[in-house]
MITI-959332 format. One record per residue (C-alpha): y, z, x. Coordinates in nm, 4 decimals, m for minus. Layout:
<kevexs>
<<Y,Z,X>>,
...
</kevexs>
This chain:
<kevexs>
<<4.2212,1.2838,1.3555>>,
<<4.3019,1.0072,1.0654>>,
<<4.4681,0.6879,1.2028>>,
<<4.5503,0.3848,0.9544>>,
<<4.3734,0.0424,0.9906>>,
<<4.6944,m0.1989,0.9875>>,
<<4.5410,m0.5406,0.7833>>,
<<4.5919,m0.8185,1.0317>>,
<<4.6729,m1.2094,0.9919>>,
<<4.3483,m1.3225,0.7869>>,
<<4.5243,m1.7028,0.7400>>,
<<4.7941,m1.9212,0.8039>>,
<<5.1009,m1.8412,0.6680>>,
<<4.9078,m1.5900,0.4421>>,
<<5.0862,m1.2320,0.3657>>,
<<4.9286,m1.0962,0.0537>>,
<<4.5692,m1.0636,m0.0441>>,
<<4.3476,m0.9039,m0.3659>>,
<<4.1228,m0.6225,m0.3072>>,
<<3.8069,m0.7751,m0.4667>>,
<<3.5649,m0.4847,m0.3962>>,
<<3.5460,m0.1884,m0.1636>>,
<<3.2493,m0.1593,0.0457>>,
<<3.2395,0.2014,0.1571>>,
<<3.4211,0.4836,m0.0218>>,
<<3.6333,0.7948,0.0995>>,
<<3.4137,1.0216,0.3124>>,
<<3.1873,0.7442,0.3842>>,
<<3.0587,0.7010,0.7670>>,
<<3.1236,0.3287,0.9020>>,
<<3.0286,0.1588,1.2200>>,
<<3.2005,m0.0201,1.4459>>,
<<3.2303,m0.3936,1.2889>>,
<<3.0978,m0.2768,0.9524>>,
<<3.2265,m0.4308,0.6553>>,
<<3.4715,m0.2089,0.4972>>,
<<3.6436,m0.4329,0.1748>>,
<<3.6226,m0.8019,0.0470>>,
<<3.9715,m0.9173,m0.0007>>,
<<4.0529,m1.2540,m0.1590>>,
<<4.3633,m1.4663,m0.0556>>,
<<4.4816,m1.8176,m0.2067>>,
<<4.2312,m2.0094,0.0256>>,
<<3.8948,m1.8133,0.0165>>,
<<3.7048,m1.4526,0.0246>>,
<<3.7075,m1.2568,0.3586>>,
<<3.5635,m0.9360,0.4503>>,
<<3.7493,m0.6925,0.6942>>,
<<3.5083,m0.5116,0.9113>>,
<<3.6417,m0.1402,1.0746>>,
<<3.7503,m0.1818,1.4200>>,
<<3.6025,0.1811,1.5131>>,
<<3.3262,0.4030,1.4067>>,
<<3.4224,0.6989,1.2263>>,
<<3.4547,0.8330,0.8784>>,
<<3.6714,0.6952,0.5997>>,
<<3.9466,0.9348,0.4806>>,
<<4.1731,0.7292,0.2605>>,
<<4.1767,0.3954,0.0751>>,
<<4.5228,0.2611,0.0493>>,
<<4.4285,m0.0075,m0.2322>>,
<<4.2624,0.0176,m0.5581>>,
<<4.0205,m0.3132,m0.6914>>,
<<4.2363,m0.5536,m0.7747>>,
<<4.5353,m0.4126,m0.6339>>,
<<4.7767,m0.6814,m0.4027>>,
<<4.7911,m0.5594,m0.0293>>,
<<4.9930,m0.6724,0.2502>>,
<<4.9568,m0.8108,0.6097>>,
<<5.0616,m0.6068,0.8168>>,
<<5.0744,m0.2712,0.5944>>,
<<4.7946,0.0081,0.5917>>,
<<4.4759,m0.0877,0.4345>>,
<<4.2559,0.2464,0.4937>>,
<<4.2721,0.5262,0.7067>>,
<<3.9466,0.6253,0.9267>>,
<<3.8800,0.9388,1.1229>>,
<<3.7189,0.8315,1.4857>>,
<<3.4482,0.9648,1.5965>>,
<<3.5053,1.2349,1.8775>>,
<<3.7812,1.3940,1.6705>>,
<<3.7127,1.7511,1.5655>>,
<<3.9189,1.8102,1.2844>>,
<<3.8284,1.7463,0.9764>>,
<<3.9945,1.4723,0.7785>>,
<<4.0967,1.6927,0.4699>>,
<<4.2456,1.9256,0.6910>>,
<<4.4283,1.6737,0.9033>>,
<<4.5566,1.4637,0.6166>>,
<<4.9087,1.4983,0.6147>>,
<<4.9612,1.6257,1.0062>>,
<<4.8076,1.2965,1.0721>>,
<<5.0481,1.1312,0.8335>>,
<<5.3167,1.2409,1.0245>>,
<<5.2098,1.1224,1.3382>>,
<<5.1310,0.7900,1.1921>>,
<<5.4692,0.7812,1.0638>>,
<<5.6533,0.8996,1.4002>>,
<<5.4299,0.6675,1.5793>>,
<<5.5298,0.3798,1.3462>>,
<<5.8968,0.4596,1.3434>>,
<<5.8784,0.4906,1.7020>>,
<<5.7143,0.1473,1.7674>>,
<<5.9084,m0.0186,1.4837>>,
<<6.2327,0.1049,1.6841>>,
<<6.1396,m0.0309,2.0008>>,
<<6.0718,m0.3482,1.8479>>,
<<6.3065,m0.4288,1.6781>>,
<<6.5501,m0.4535,1.9828>>,
<<6.3307,m0.7759,2.0834>>,
<<6.2537,m0.9029,1.6624>>,
<<6.4902,m0.7423,1.4122>>,
<<6.8516,m0.7732,1.3303>>,
<<6.9717,m0.4944,1.1419>>,
<<7.2861,m0.3101,1.0967>>,
<<7.4589,m0.0886,0.8917>>,
<<7.7465,m0.3512,0.7147>>,
<<7.4754,m0.6790,0.6470>>,
<<7.1146,m0.5051,0.6207>>,
<<6.9856,m0.8469,0.7421>>,
<<6.6290,m0.9091,0.8953>>,
<<6.4722,m1.1745,1.1110>>,
<<6.1531,m1.3526,0.9724>>,
<<5.9504,m1.3659,1.2826>>,
<<5.7432,m1.6968,1.2651>>,
<<5.3823,m1.5146,1.2942>>,
<<5.0620,m1.6779,1.4419>>,
<<4.9810,m1.9907,1.2661>>,
<<4.6360,m2.0634,1.4570>>,
<<4.4369,m2.0342,1.7561>>,
<<4.6003,m2.0991,2.0516>>,
<<4.8975,m2.2521,1.8978>>,
<<5.2173,m2.1466,2.0299>>,
<<5.4913,m2.3718,1.8946>>,
<<5.5337,m2.5807,1.5938>>,
<<5.7601,m2.8533,1.4448>>,
<<6.0302,m2.8039,1.1578>>,
<<5.9201,m3.0641,0.9082>>,
<<6.1053,m2.9663,0.6161>>,
<<6.3028,m2.6489,0.5295>>,
<<6.2868,m2.5669,0.1336>>,
<<6.5554,m2.3696,0.1191>>,
<<6.9408,m2.3621,0.2579>>,
<<7.1897,m2.0968,0.4059>>,
<<7.2973,m1.8978,0.1114>>,
<<6.9604,m1.9296,m0.1178>>,
<<6.8173,m1.6509,m0.2784>>,
<<6.4273,m1.6194,m0.2208>>,
<<6.1479,m1.4730,m0.3913>>,
<<5.8471,m1.2774,m0.2270>>,
<<5.5432,m1.5481,m0.1249>>,
<<5.8292,m1.8267,m0.1879>>,
<<5.7943,m2.1437,0.0368>>,
<<6.0798,m2.1152,0.3052>>,
<<6.0040,m2.3700,0.5584>>,
<<5.7334,m2.6648,0.6169>>,
<<5.6225,m2.7200,0.9777>>,
<<5.3489,m2.8695,1.1718>>,
<<5.1574,m2.7832,1.4559>>,
<<4.9154,m3.0018,1.6328>>,
<<4.6034,m2.8946,1.3536>>,
<<4.7834,m2.9596,1.0443>>,
<<5.1258,m2.8612,0.8240>>,
<<5.1576,m2.5231,0.7299>>,
<<5.4102,m2.3921,0.4595>>,
<<5.5508,m2.0613,0.5638>>,
<<5.6496,m1.8095,0.2959>>,
<<5.9081,m1.5261,0.2314>>,
<<5.7728,m1.2074,0.3083>>,
<<6.0257,m1.0044,0.0424>>,
<<6.3034,m1.0709,m0.1976>>,
<<6.6561,m1.1428,m0.0565>>,
<<6.9230,m1.4105,0.0248>>,
<<6.8699,m1.6416,0.2957>>,
<<7.1238,m1.5352,0.5871>>,
<<7.0572,m1.7767,0.8613>>,
<<6.8026,m2.0517,0.9927>>,
<<6.7500,m2.0503,1.3055>>,
<<6.6165,m2.4093,1.3999>>,
<<6.7042,m2.8046,1.2121>>,
<<6.4678,m3.0572,1.1129>>,
<<6.2588,m3.2083,1.3926>>,
<<6.3194,m2.8732,1.6143>>,
<<6.0216,m2.7086,1.8152>>,
<<6.0138,m2.3063,1.6763>>,
<<5.8172,m2.0801,1.9092>>,
<<5.5569,m1.8307,1.7947>>,
<<5.6668,m1.4697,1.7842>>,
<<6.0249,m1.5558,1.7497>>,
<<6.3012,m1.5552,1.4685>>,
<<6.2578,m1.8249,1.2012>>,
<<6.5273,m1.7363,0.9492>>,
<<6.6966,m1.3969,0.8758>>,
<<6.6781,m1.2729,0.5253>>,
<<6.9577,m1.0333,0.4191>>,
<<6.8749,m0.8333,0.1303>>,
<<6.5209,m0.7722,0.1487>>,
<<6.2980,m0.4576,0.1141>>,
<<6.2098,m0.4805,0.4688>>,
<<6.5723,m0.4598,0.5658>>,
<<6.6094,m0.1621,0.3244>>,
<<6.3060,m0.0027,0.4661>>,
<<6.4376,m0.0085,0.8375>>,
<<6.7897,0.1376,0.7563>>,
<<6.8479,0.4812,0.7516>>,
<<6.9983,0.6124,0.4761>>,
<<7.3815,0.5200,0.5621>>,
<<7.2275,0.1820,0.5891>>,
<<7.0606,0.2150,0.2605>>,
<<7.3791,0.3233,0.0866>>,
<<7.5748,0.0425,0.2193>>,
<<7.3362,m0.2190,0.1216>>,
<<7.3222,m0.0762,m0.2331>>,
<<7.6932,m0.1129,m0.1902>>,
<<7.6703,m0.4848,m0.1236>>,
<<7.4048,m0.5870,m0.3410>>,
<<7.6590,m0.6687,m0.6206>>,
<<7.8356,m0.9520,m0.3729>>,
<<7.4639,m1.0669,m0.2195>>,
<<7.3571,m1.1534,m0.6319>>,
<<7.6834,m1.3147,m0.7205>>,
<<7.6470,m1.5321,m0.3581>>,
<<7.2819,m1.5689,m0.4167>>,
<<7.3731,m1.7181,m0.7947>>,
<<7.7122,m1.9139,m0.6643>>,
<<7.5130,m2.0850,m0.3743>>,
<<7.1878,m2.1942,m0.6409>>,
<<7.4445,m2.3189,m0.8979>>,
<<7.6477,m2.5087,m0.6470>>,
<<7.2997,m2.6807,m0.5303>>,
<<7.1847,m3.0479,m0.6102>>,
<<6.9409,m3.0745,m0.9005>>,
<<6.7158,m3.2878,m0.6251>>,
<<6.7635,m2.9766,m0.3875>>,
<<6.6305,m2.7453,m0.6905>>,
<<6.3307,m2.9505,m0.7626>>,
<<6.2189,m2.9447,m0.3663>>,
<<6.1541,m2.5825,m0.3797>>,
<<6.0221,m2.5595,m0.7634>>,
<<5.7755,m2.8583,m0.8296>>,
<<5.5869,m2.9909,m0.5481>>,
<<5.2518,m3.1998,m0.6532>>,
<<4.9487,m3.0233,m0.5089>>,
<<5.1328,m2.7321,m0.4328>>,
<<5.2457,m2.4041,m0.6366>>,
<<5.3813,m2.0327,m0.5373>>,
<<5.1577,m1.7688,m0.7001>>,
<<5.0110,m1.4470,m0.6056>>,
<<4.6161,m1.4096,m0.5361>>,
<<4.5822,m1.2502,m0.8844>>,
<<4.7527,m1.5536,m1.0466>>,
<<4.5194,m1.7543,m0.8573>>,
<<4.2404,m1.5868,m1.0105>>,
<<4.3348,m1.5634,m1.3303>>,
<<4.3862,m1.9792,m1.3164>>,
<<4.0356,m2.0221,m1.1648>>,
<<3.9039,m1.7836,m1.4549>>,
<<4.0586,m1.9669,m1.6985>>,
<<3.9795,m2.3177,m1.5689>>,
<<4.3317,m2.4187,m1.4646>>,
<<4.4300,m2.6181,m1.2115>>,
<<4.7416,m2.4199,m1.0914>>,
<<4.9136,m2.7081,m0.8868>>,
<<4.9621,m2.8828,m1.2476>>,
<<5.1439,m2.5372,m1.3667>>,
<<5.5238,m2.5230,m1.4447>>,
<<5.6045,m2.2275,m1.3344>>,
<<5.8732,m1.9920,m1.5278>>,
<<5.9435,m1.7523,m1.1894>>,
<<6.2125,m1.7774,m0.9598>>,
<<6.2079,m2.1224,m0.7748>>,
<<5.9163,m2.2277,m0.9875>>,
<<5.6733,m1.9056,m0.9014>>,
<<5.3821,m1.9558,m1.1483>>,
<<5.3053,m1.5765,m1.3548>>,
<<5.0444,m1.5115,m1.5985>>,
<<5.2176,m1.5812,m1.8861>>,
<<5.2756,m1.9755,m1.7310>>,
<<4.9030,m2.0316,m1.7285>>,
<<4.8768,m1.8871,m2.1099>>,
<<5.1638,m2.1400,m2.2389>>,
<<4.9878,m2.3963,m2.0293>>,
<<4.6345,m2.3683,m2.1594>>,
<<4.8107,m2.4210,m2.4581>>,
<<5.0002,m2.7404,m2.4069>>,
<<4.7903,m2.8511,m2.0907>>,
<<4.9642,m3.2086,m2.0365>>,
<<5.3178,m3.1342,m2.0621>>,
<<5.3668,m2.9864,m1.7194>>,
<<5.1016,m3.3409,m1.5380>>,
<<5.3112,m3.6191,m1.7223>>,
<<5.6567,m3.4192,m1.5672>>,
<<5.5307,m3.4221,m1.2588>>,
<<5.4148,m3.7379,m1.2277>>,
<<5.7669,m3.8806,m1.3875>>,
<<5.9143,m3.7060,m1.1204>>,
<<5.7046,m3.8283,m0.8514>>,
<<5.7488,m4.1978,m0.9689>>,
<<6.1367,m4.1350,m0.9893>>,
<<6.1876,m3.9809,m0.6692>>,
<<6.0099,m4.2404,m0.4843>>,
<<6.2779,m4.4934,m0.3404>>,
<<6.2315,m4.8201,m0.1417>>,
<<6.4541,m4.9293,0.1361>>,
<<6.4968,m5.2016,0.4137>>,
<<6.6267,m5.2662,0.7247>>,
<<6.6810,m5.5282,0.9975>>,
<<6.7435,m5.5509,1.3342>>,
<<6.7992,m5.2210,1.5627>>,
<<6.4993,m5.0031,1.6661>>,
<<6.3759,m4.6465,1.5772>>,
<<6.2351,m4.4002,1.8651>>,
<<6.0711,m4.0670,1.7396>>,
<<5.9156,m3.8189,1.9427>>,
<<5.5096,m3.7508,1.9630>>,
<<5.4332,m3.4646,1.8315>>,
<<5.2093,m3.2544,1.6480>>,
<<4.8684,m3.3945,1.5323>>,
<<4.9057,m3.7245,1.6671>>,
<<5.0357,m3.6034,2.0011>>,
<<4.6923,m3.3581,2.0223>>,
<<4.5321,m3.7144,1.8956>>,
<<4.6726,m3.8854,2.1818>>,
<<4.5699,m3.6391,2.4439>>,
<<4.2253,m3.6150,2.3265>>,
<<4.1596,m3.9779,2.2864>>,
<<4.2900,m4.0601,2.6668>>,
<<4.0669,m3.7619,2.7701>>,
<<3.7919,m3.8551,2.6055>>,
<<3.8201,m4.2353,2.7679>>,
<<3.9226,m4.1249,3.0858>>,
<<3.6095,m3.8662,3.1427>>,
<<3.3617,m4.0303,2.9121>>,
<<3.1565,m4.3626,3.0089>>,
<<3.1197,m4.5479,2.6404>>,
<<2.9080,m4.8185,2.5047>>,
<<2.8577,m4.9531,2.1621>>,
<<2.5872,m5.0165,1.9464>>,
<<2.6294,m5.1723,1.5830>>,
<<2.3735,m5.2949,1.3585>>,
<<2.3820,m5.3818,0.9860>>,
<<2.2398,m5.1396,0.7256>>,
<<2.1499,m5.3188,0.3542>>,
<<2.2588,m5.0283,0.0962>>,
<<2.2069,m5.1830,m0.1931>>,
<<1.9322,m4.9146,m0.2963>>,
<<2.1567,m4.6425,m0.2131>>,
<<2.4904,m4.7665,m0.3644>>,
<<2.2643,m4.7829,m0.6898>>,
<<2.0840,m4.4199,m0.6388>>,
<<2.4817,m4.2931,m0.6034>>,
<<2.5891,m4.4795,m0.9526>>,
<<2.2521,m4.3693,m1.1267>>,
<<2.3199,m3.9501,m1.0413>>,
<<2.7247,m3.9632,m1.0401>>,
<<2.7989,m3.9239,m1.4166>>,
<<2.5482,m3.6554,m1.4075>>,
<<2.6887,m3.4600,m1.1359>>,
<<3.0326,m3.5416,m1.2634>>,
<<2.9833,m3.3440,m1.5274>>,
<<2.9116,m3.0492,m1.3075>>,
<<3.1879,m3.0863,m1.1294>>,
<<3.0396,m3.2190,m0.8446>>,
<<3.2050,m3.5456,m0.6911>>,
<<2.9229,m3.7208,m0.5564>>,
<<2.9954,m4.0128,m0.3196>>,
<<2.8361,m4.2219,m0.0680>>,
<<2.9283,m3.9751,0.2416>>,
<<2.7110,m3.6540,0.1610>>,
<<2.3788,m3.9200,0.1670>>,
<<2.5290,m4.0413,0.5130>>,
<<2.5689,m3.6989,0.6375>>,
<<2.2626,m3.5780,0.5401>>,
<<2.0361,m3.8455,0.6311>>,
<<2.2062,m3.8127,0.9905>>,
<<2.0871,m3.4398,1.0455>>,
<<1.7551,m3.5473,0.9610>>,
<<1.7205,m3.8629,1.1926>>,
<<1.8758,m3.5335,1.4243>>,
<<1.5877,m3.3672,1.3755>>,
<<1.3883,m3.5985,1.5869>>,
<<1.6353,m3.6862,1.8405>>,
<<1.7970,m3.3776,1.9909>>,
<<2.0036,m3.5248,2.2223>>,
<<2.2876,m3.6998,1.9954>>,
<<2.3430,m3.3807,1.9110>>,
<<2.4283,m3.2398,2.2542>>,
<<2.6521,m3.1933,2.4746>>,
<<2.7323,m3.2491,2.8458>>,
<<2.9625,m3.0082,3.1033>>,
<<3.2795,m3.1466,3.2618>>,
<<3.0312,m3.2064,3.5621>>,
<<2.7120,m3.3463,3.3915>>,
<<2.5218,m3.0769,3.5724>>,
<<2.4163,m2.9237,3.2342>>,
<<2.3857,m3.0221,2.8729>>,
<<2.3404,m2.7863,2.5700>>,
<<2.1343,m2.8523,2.2835>>,
<<2.2600,m2.7522,1.9041>>,
<<2.0005,m2.6362,1.6235>>,
<<2.3334,m2.6406,1.3809>>,
<<2.4214,m3.0189,1.3310>>,
<<2.7682,m2.9584,1.2260>>,
<<2.8708,m3.3006,1.1338>>,
<<3.2413,m3.4384,1.1632>>,
<<3.4013,m3.6827,0.8959>>,
<<3.7214,m3.8386,1.0397>>,
<<3.9604,m3.8061,0.7585>>,
<<4.3111,m4.0229,0.7490>>,
<<4.6306,m3.8212,0.6080>>,
<<4.9733,m3.8304,0.6651>>,
<<5.0163,m3.6441,0.9823>>,
<<4.7531,m3.8129,1.1740>>,
<<4.3854,m3.8384,1.2001>>,
<<4.1924,m3.4879,1.1299>>,
<<3.8389,m3.4378,1.2118>>,
<<3.7263,m3.0920,0.9812>>,
<<3.3225,m3.0960,0.9863>>,
<<3.0265,m2.9608,0.7609>>,
<<2.8535,m2.6716,0.9021>>,
<<2.4695,m2.6199,0.9424>>,
<<2.4028,m2.9566,0.7325>>,
<<2.0618,m2.8939,0.8096>>,
<<2.0209,m2.5815,0.5890>>,
<<2.2337,m2.7912,0.3088>>,
<<2.1678,m2.9665,0.0036>>,
<<2.3354,m3.2428,m0.1017>>,
<<2.4959,m3.0971,m0.3494>>,
<<2.5585,m2.8614,m0.1077>>,
<<2.6831,m3.1457,0.1193>>,
<<2.9093,m3.2992,m0.0910>>,
<<3.0760,m2.9948,m0.2666>>,
<<3.1901,m2.9557,0.1135>>,
<<3.2728,m3.3219,0.1552>>,
<<3.4974,m3.2808,m0.1504>>,
<<3.6590,m2.9299,m0.0301>>,
<<3.7281,m3.0452,0.3348>>,
<<3.8771,m3.3768,0.2337>>,
<<4.1297,m3.2195,0.0044>>,
<<4.1775,m2.9932,0.2456>>,
<<4.3456,m3.2322,0.4802>>,
<<4.5224,m3.4255,0.2954>>,
<<4.7300,m3.1604,0.1576>>,
<<4.7510,m3.0256,0.5300>>,
<<4.5726,m2.6882,0.4883>>,
<<4.2751,m2.6815,0.7109>>,
<<4.1716,m2.4111,0.8977>>,
<<4.0814,m2.3895,1.2454>>,
<<3.7270,m2.2856,1.1757>>,
<<3.7186,m2.6086,0.9612>>,
<<3.8055,m2.8457,1.2660>>,
<<3.5648,m2.6521,1.5403>>,
<<3.2408,m2.6342,1.6473>>,
<<3.1661,m3.0669,1.5834>>,
<<2.8304,m3.1638,1.7034>>,
<<2.8654,m3.5143,1.6357>>,
<<3.1228,m3.7401,1.4345>>,
<<3.1299,m3.9864,1.1300>>,
<<3.4727,m4.2020,1.1189>>,
<<3.4658,m4.4130,0.7530>>,
<<3.6842,m4.7322,0.8829>>,
<<3.5200,m4.8991,0.5363>>,
<<3.7165,m4.7544,0.3232>>,
<<4.0324,m4.9181,0.4714>>,
<<3.9045,m5.2345,0.5908>>,
<<3.7045,m5.3893,0.8669>>,
<<3.3507,m5.4520,0.9590>>,
<<3.3172,m5.3340,1.3192>>,
<<3.4885,m5.0799,1.5264>>,
<<3.4546,m4.9405,1.9062>>,
<<3.4908,m4.5860,1.8129>>,
<<3.6217,m4.3293,2.0993>>,
<<3.3928,m4.0038,2.0838>>,
<<3.5356,m3.6665,1.9720>>,
<<3.4904,m3.5223,2.3466>>,
<<3.2823,m3.2754,2.4213>>,
<<3.0144,m3.4602,2.1415>>,
<<2.7938,m3.7223,2.2745>>,
<<2.8422,m3.9624,1.9962>>,
<<3.0338,m4.1138,1.7158>>,
<<2.9865,m4.3622,1.4416>>,
<<3.2121,m4.6040,1.2482>>,
<<3.0727,m4.7150,0.9199>>,
<<3.2414,m5.0686,0.7984>>,
<<3.2966,m5.1448,0.4575>>,
<<3.0146,m5.2651,0.1976>>,
<<3.0114,m5.6694,0.1690>>,
<<2.7999,m5.8599,m0.0689>>,
<<2.6167,m6.1162,0.1198>>,
<<2.3314,m6.3349,0.1036>>,
<<2.0048,m6.2419,0.2359>>,
<<1.6185,m6.3512,0.2315>>,
<<1.4236,m6.1721,0.0270>>,
<<1.0277,m6.1119,0.1242>>,
<<0.9383,m6.4322,m0.0940>>,
<<1.2100,m6.6277,0.0585>>,
<<1.4317,m6.6427,m0.1848>>,
<<1.8355,m6.5900,m0.1571>>,
<<1.9348,m6.2822,m0.2969>>,
<<2.2997,m6.1120,m0.3104>>,
<<2.2897,m5.7664,m0.1096>>,
<<2.5190,m5.4858,0.0018>>,
<<2.5755,m5.4738,0.3325>>,
<<2.7603,m5.2616,0.5934>>,
<<2.8147,m5.2425,0.9691>>,
<<2.7280,m4.9521,1.1511>>,
<<2.9420,m4.8897,1.5106>>,
<<2.8019,m4.6786,1.7230>>,
<<2.9806,m4.5149,2.0573>>,
<<2.7475,m4.2628,2.3129>>,
<<2.7753,m4.1025,2.6032>>,
<<2.5976,m4.3157,2.8102>>,
<<2.5677,m4.0409,3.0782>>,
<<2.3150,m3.8615,2.8527>>,
<<2.2596,m4.1351,2.5948>>,
<<2.0623,m4.4397,2.6844>>,
<<2.0529,m4.8083,2.4688>>,
<<1.6964,m4.7056,2.3789>>,
<<1.7599,m4.3757,2.2623>>,
<<2.0735,m4.4536,2.0282>>,
<<1.8941,m4.7528,1.9116>>,
<<1.5838,m4.6004,1.8204>>,
<<1.8081,m4.2946,1.6510>>,
<<2.0014,m4.5854,1.4437>>,
<<1.6670,m4.7301,1.3167>>,
<<1.5443,m4.3591,1.2192>>,
<<1.8651,m4.2933,1.0176>>,
<<1.8927,m4.6598,0.8954>>,
<<1.5158,m4.6059,0.7135>>,
<<1.6653,m4.3218,0.5690>>,
<<1.9493,m4.4892,0.4149>>,
<<1.7903,m4.8243,0.2960>>,
<<1.5144,m4.6143,0.1098>>,
<<1.7254,m4.3045,0.0101>>,
<<1.3871,m4.1442,m0.1558>>,
<<1.1769,m4.1390,0.1706>>,
<<1.4763,m3.8422,0.2599>>,
<<1.2975,m3.6336,m0.0132>>,
<<0.9942,m3.5762,0.2016>>,
<<1.2108,m3.4907,0.4929>>,
<<1.4456,m3.2122,0.3588>>,
<<1.3486,m2.8617,0.3921>>,
</kevexs>
């Protein structure tokens, strides 16, 4: 008997994906956890594995099609079923439909509001990150009475990790917003209600469907009246948002193939949705929308001054998580600090020499990749710096992978993504990953995988200012280093002459339970050698 494989949640706020390549064909046998299909979201390419061992009986999509989350992706006849797949196709489909119908009926009492008169469906807040059970409403992109289209961002929410946009799953009219700005919404509970959507029509019986069709003209008129009465600023907030775009995975893939920044494209679809024709028009006049977006951002910025009084805000989201993490780290880890000066004159000169060359290849080469790669080379000789101790300090775990974190200052607070397996990456690989992580963090689009598994952290306070710091360890790691700003200072050369050199102070904090002063001093000296003579890294790289 065949059983449908339902496409699961594959990322925060993702409701659809594009079929890139089927790795099996109908009739093929697959093993549990074997990759079956490769799909592409607007963030990454993901392989979907089989949950059971059996035979593929049906592929519901072709290469290039758009598959929906929580809908059947393929059908599998699991081992142990004696019936042939071809003979059982129709009966299995009927049983599957009955099963899904029964499940939907049971679930509707808790999650869906649907009646014959209104056809209104609650949008249930999905899982938006591992372990996250609630989020704060940052901003509603729509109001009650507004019409929305599939994939249009409806609300921006903030978890303790990042800011996430939640899109609509269907076309329709917003009937109800269950929370106000600043409220705390619960995962798996209704977030907003949508009327006139395809989900409502599907879940209704024939009489309900006819009633809904009869009310469609009224709903459309209501949406038009609501849209026309909305102010220009409200429409703008839903249509043009710097750095973000409403588009399907297929359109995003076409934009990448055409080498177009989709966030700079003016969408002609509802609420600014970017269509394929928009990409073609943008290619002919690439500067028009970019200038318009900058002008809108400039005119929309206002400053106000206040005197006297006070203002109290709740500490939530990323800042609340950081406060808890830092307090736990300081109270449970005995910190000690070590600082030293690095002469980075040669490093900066090398970076300036290579910067233009690799910029033409699309690589943004900053000094951070050099610091990260040099740190990895030094960790090979001092594995205790890449270790973690358990809570009662009875065991120490050494990590083969150098997952080096970098603290990023964002509008929602401090985020610490990490570059995975630096010991296996080239300098250019590290540079590309640093660029990706920094951009994702500042846009509030950081994935949980990028935030997990760090083994040591670099904090670059120097980009803002300051020379010396006492950084707090990112528990459960054993060490963290803060980079101060680069200063051009007088120093003596080998002949005793005073010369101008570029000097940076680095400040370490270590877990004194497993790292002593001598170890961190020797480790820092090795790191310093790589950075002060960057060509010495060549002989150490794999």
